[in-house]
N, C-alpha and C positions, 0 to 999 in steps of 0.2 A: 469667442470670435477674435482672432488676432488679425491684424493687417500685415500681411507678409507675402513677399514673393517666394514661391517654391518652384523652382523648375521641374515641371512634370515629366521631363525626359530623364533627368538623372536624380530627382528628389533633393537636390542641393537647396538650401536655404539661402536665398541670395540677399535679402534685405528685409528687416522689419521696420515697422512704422508704429509710433505711439498714437494712442487714442487722442483725439481732440478734447481739450478741456471744455467745461461749460462757458468759461470766460471766452474762449476762442468762437464758440457757436454764438453767443451773445454779440461779440465783436462783428461777425460776419453778418448777422441780421442787421446791425445797426448800419454797417457800410452798405450793404444791399439797399436797405430803405432809403438812405440818403442819395444813393445812386438813382433809385427809382425817381425821386423828386427832382433830380438834375435832368435825367433822360426825357422827362414830360415836356421840357423846353428845348430839348435838342432837335435839330432838323434830322429827320431819318436818313437822309443821304450821307451825313456824316458816318452813321453807323454802317452803312453800306460799304463805305471805302475801308473801314476797319475789318468788316467781316471777309472782304475780298484779301485783305492783307494777312488774315488768319489762314485763308486758303494757301496763299503763297508760302507762309511759314511752314505749314503742314508739308507742303511739297518739298522745301528745303531740308526739312528734318525727317524725310522719309525713311531713311536707313535706321536712324536711331529709333524712331517711333516703332518701325516694324519689328525691330530686334527685341525691343522692350516688350512688345505685344506677345511675341512667340515664346519669350522666356517666362512671362506672367503666366500664360495659360495654354501654351503647347501648341498654338496654330501654326501651321506650315508657313514658311518665310514668305512664300509667294502669295498666300492668301493674306497674310498681315500687310504686305506692300499694296495688295488691292484694296484693302480696308482703308489705309491712309489715303489712297487717291479718291475713293469713294467719299470719304467725309470732306476733302478738299472740293470735290464737285458739288456737294449739298451745300457747303458754305458759299460758293460761287452762285449757286442757283437763288438761294434765298437773298443774296446780295443784289442780284440782278431783278428779282421780281417782287421782293418784299414790299418796296414802297408802292408799287401799283396795285398789289393785293390789299394793302392797307388804306387805300384811298376811300374817302367817304362814299357811300352807295346812296344815289338818289331814289326816292321812293314816289311812284305815281300813285297819289292819294286824293280822296274827295275833301280831306281836312283842309282848313283854312291855312293858307301858308305853304311854304316849301319845306319838305320833309327829307332828311337824309339820316343814314346811320353812320356815325363816326366809330373808328376802332382805336380804343385806347389801351395803354399798359394798365396793369392791375396792381402789380406789386411783386415781390420777391417769389419766385417759384423753386419748389424744393424738388430735386431730382433724386431718384433712387434707381440706380442703374446695375445691370448685371455684367458678368465677366466674358460672356461668349463673343461679344464684339466691343472690346473696351473703348473704341473710339467712336464708332458708328453710333451706339446707343446714346452716347452723349451729344453727338452732333444733331441727332434727329430733334431733340429738344432745344439745344443751345441756339442753333441758327435762326429759327423762326422768332424765338423769344428774344434773342438780341436785337432783332430788327424791330420788333414791338417796343422794347424798351423795358423789358422785365429782367431784372438781375437774377441770378440763379445761385443756389447753394447745392453741391453735388456730394451725394453719399454713394460711393461706387462700391463695388463687390470687395470683400476682404482679401481675395486672392489675386486682384490686379490693381494693387495700389500705385505701382510705378507708373502704369500705362495712365492712370487717372491724373497723377500729379504732373506727368509729362505733357498731357493734353492742356491742362490748366495753365502750365508755364508757357506753352506755345500761344495761348490767347493773350496772356500778358504780354509776351514779347512783341505780338502784333499790334500792340497799341490800345487794346481794349482797357477801358477805365477799371480801377481796383473795384471789386465786387461785382463785375460783370459775371464771373464764373469763379466761385470760391469752392475749391476742394477741400473737404473735411473728412477725416477719418472718424466718423460718428459711430456711436453704439445706436441700437434700435430705440432705446429710451430717448436718446438725444433726437432722433428722427421725429418721434412723437412730439417732444418739446417743441421742435421747430414748426410742425404742422399746427400746433396749438397757438403759436405766436401770431397775433394779429397782423404783423408785417408780412407773413406768408399768405399768399392769396391763391396759390395753385400748387398741386402735388402731380408729379409725372412719374410713373414707375413702370419699369419693365422687369419682369421676373416671373417667379413662380406662382401658383394660385394661392399658396400659403402665404408668401410675402404680400401679394396683392390684397388679400382679405385683410391682413393686419393694418396695412397702410390705408387702404380705401375705408376701413372702419374708423381710423383716427381722423381722416379728411372728412368723412360724412358726420362724425360727431361734432365737428367743429365748422361745419357748412362750408368747407373749401372745396372748389371745384378740382376735379382730378381726372386723369386719364389713366387707363391700366391696359398695358400690353403684356398679356400673359402667355400660357403655354399653348401647345397645338399637338393634334394628332392628324396632320394634314394627309389626305388622301391622294393617291397618284392612280387615276383610273385609266386603263387601257382597253379601248374598245376593240371589237373584233376586226375592224378595218383599218386600224392604226397602222402607220409606217413604223415597222419594227426596227428597222435600222436606226431611226431617231429615237425610238423608245429605249433601245438597248444602249445607245450611246449617252443618254441623259439619266436614266434611271438610277444608275449607281452613284453618279454624281450628285444627284438630288438627295441621296441617303448619306453619303460620305463626306461631303463638303463640311469643313470645320469638325471633322471626326463625328458627324451626326449631331453635334451639339448646337442645333439650331431650332428656334420655335417652329420656323416655317419649313423645317426638313420634311421631306415626304417619308412619313412614317408607316403608312399602310398602303400597300400596293394592291390594288383591286383590279384583277386581270380576267378578261373574258376567256372563257374556257377553250377556244380555238387557237388562242395564242399563249396560253398559260405555261405549258411546258417549255416552249422556246424562251419564254421570258424568264422563268426560274433558272434555266440552264446558262442563259447569258449573263445574269446577274451573278451566279456562282463564279463564272469565268472572270468577270471584272474585279470581284473581290479578291480572287485568287492572284490577281496580278499586282496588288497593292504591296508597296515595300515599306515596312516600318523602319524608323530610325530617327536620327536627330532632325527635328523640324527645321533647324537652322540650315540643313544641307538641302539645297535645291532638288537633289535626286530623290529624296524622301517623298513618298506619296501616301503614308499613312502616319499621322501624327498621334501622339499620346492624348488621352483624355485629360481634362484640366486639373483633377485633383485625385487622390487616392479615395477621397470620400464619394466622389462621383463615380469612379470605376466600380467600387464595392457596392454600392446602390444599384447600379446597372446589372451587375453579375447576380445579386439578389432577386432582382426582377426577372432576369432569364431563367434563374433556377425555379422560380414559382410558376413561370409559364410552361416550362418543361414538365414539372410535377403535375400541372393540371391538363396534360394532354397535347401540348404543342410539340410539333416534330422539328427536330433541327436538321436542315438539308445541307447546310454548310456552317463552319465556324465553331464557337464555343470550345476553343482551345487556347491554351496559354501562349503568350508570345514571350520567347526567351530574352527579354531585355529587362533592364532595372526599372524603367519609368512606368507610367501609368497607361500602358498600352492594352487595348481591348480588341480581340480578334472580331473583325466583322462577321455578322451571324445572320443567317436566314432562317425565319420560322414560318412554318405553314400549320394548317389543321387547328387554328385557334378558333374554338367555340366561344358562345356567349358568356359561358359560365367561367371562362379563364380570366383572370386578372389583367392579362395582356391586352384583352379585348377593349378594354376602356381606360387603360393607364398609359400615359405618355412615358416612352422608353427614350431618355435622352442620351442617345449615343448610337454607335454604328449597328443597330439591330433592325434588320428589315422584316416586317410582318406581312406575308403575301397571302391574299385570299382569292380563291377562284370563284367566279360568278357566271351565271348562266343566261343572264338577260341584262339589258341596259338599266331597266328599272331596278333589278336586284343590286347593281352597281351603285345607283344612286341611294337607294335605301341604307345600303351598308355604309356609304360615305357619311351619311347624316346620323347614324346610329352611335354616336359617341358625345361625350359632354363637351368638346371643344368645337370651335369654329374659326380657325385662324386662316390659313391658306388652302391650296390645293392646286393640283395639276390634271388635266385631262387630255388624252392623247386620241384623236379621232381622225379618220381617213378624210373627212371634210372639216374644215375649221368652223364653219358656220353651225354645223350640227353640234360640233364640239362645244361651242358656245352656248348652244341651247341646253346641253347637258350641264355645263358650268352654272348656268343661272339658277339650276335646281340644287346645287350644292350649298348648304347652310354655312358658309364661311365669308369672311370679309374680303377675301381676294382669291381669284382663280386664275391660272394662266393656261392657255389652250395650245398644245403642240409645241411647248417650250419649257425651258427652265425657269423656275421661279427667280424673279429678279426684284432688285429694290433700286429706285431712283427717286431723286428729290421731288419730281413732279407727279408721282404716283402715291396716293394715300395708303398707309400701312395701318393695319389694325384688324380686329376680329370681333366675333359675337359669341354668345354663350359664356362658357368659362375661360375663353381666350381674352376676355375683357371688354373694353368699350372705348369709345373716343378713337381718333385717328391722329397719327403724326406724319409729318411731311405733307406735300402738296399744298393747295390753297385751304384745305380743311385743317392741316396742322398748323398752318400760319394763325388761324383763328381760335387755337385751343384755349389760350389763356388771355383773351382780349375783353375788355369792357365794350359790348356793342351797343353804344349809346345813341338813342333817338333824339335828334334834334329838329324841332319844327319851328320855324320862324316865319313872322309875317310883320308887315308895317303897321297894320291896324286890324283889330279883330273883327270878324264878320259874324254877328250874333244870329244871322238867318241861316248859316251853315254850320251847324253843330252836330252833325250826324254822328252819332256813337258817343257824344261827349256828356260828361256829368256836369250840370250847371244848375246852380240854385235858381229857383223861381223868383222873378222880380216881385217884390211885395206890392209895387204899384200897379200891377196888372190884375 
């Protein structure tokens, strides 16, 4: 695993980065722990000002950040700019709301005295983040934990090192103390070493099931709190009375955004029989209008995949699906460009014995299923090992919400595109992981929720639920 930027549009090796040394890791741990001790005594409003400044600096550097992101992993330049604005928005939100969210919570109790829960920092947090949203994935962890007072060490993906370092540089430029976010080009063994260190008190990972299993195993072995945001096979359910103009406008976007390399991409389109043919035909037309090309060119609408390895893996999965009976109704053709382009493809007739039925296809492949009842749609949506997000289109939004509540995922959007905002919790169930990032829930991911009960004088007549030694004089 080498840390290097390889432009997926033209396969050019742009820059390589050396691995961090063990001494650099130890120095980062020491700096982070010292900062944790300092932040415990710091007024949270000071950190809010710095976090607002991070947002300002991100916007100031939007062009170079967006360009670096696109060259690192191939994202369309418009999508990269949107990601920079999103992370600035997240920083501003937590700067505005973090202090209020972290205020002590009063408890109504029959215990003697006044009770409250205080929210304290716990120590250094180890972040392991993926390549598909190089800045957004960092900010989901950085913003709330910076407000708490937890310093962070970042191990980013091997193919987005430039984006990772630029983000860390912006944080430093904004005035964050050294150690607030330390980007290191770590090996997996070094990640485990960091998790085992007592100065690290939390681990946040977004990535694959395989990576999550390894990191969560190390965290569990060392009794470290952790959050896991893993893969997804999100359903896109189209009920028979859905507004098909809206469905046809959003369905292709839900699969092709970021070249389909999104955990919350709609990967399984579950369509009622009376609108199935119309849906498939419109999806074919939308896919056929996409224009592959340089992702830095605003006219390009189909970007390359992030690496040759990812493209080859997806093609192998597609070949296996076809060999096991899936029907190609569009796509599975080469694109005559040197980069890692993958022709958007539509598969139908996928039965339960097909590997594609329960395997995440992380790229521009849409699996379309025809169903004959609402219950069949719900059962099919839930018949997979993942549970991250989903979309339901229905003629009546309230009924759509009733269907959505029966879908076994962490998030469902009704009659709309899946979106992410700082006030909305992000996370899933089953093999999609556990814990939540963003929102008031994400703010509390790595805090010590300390109970404080205070009184001027103990009342020995009011000890309900207490454990007290019997007075020998009685």
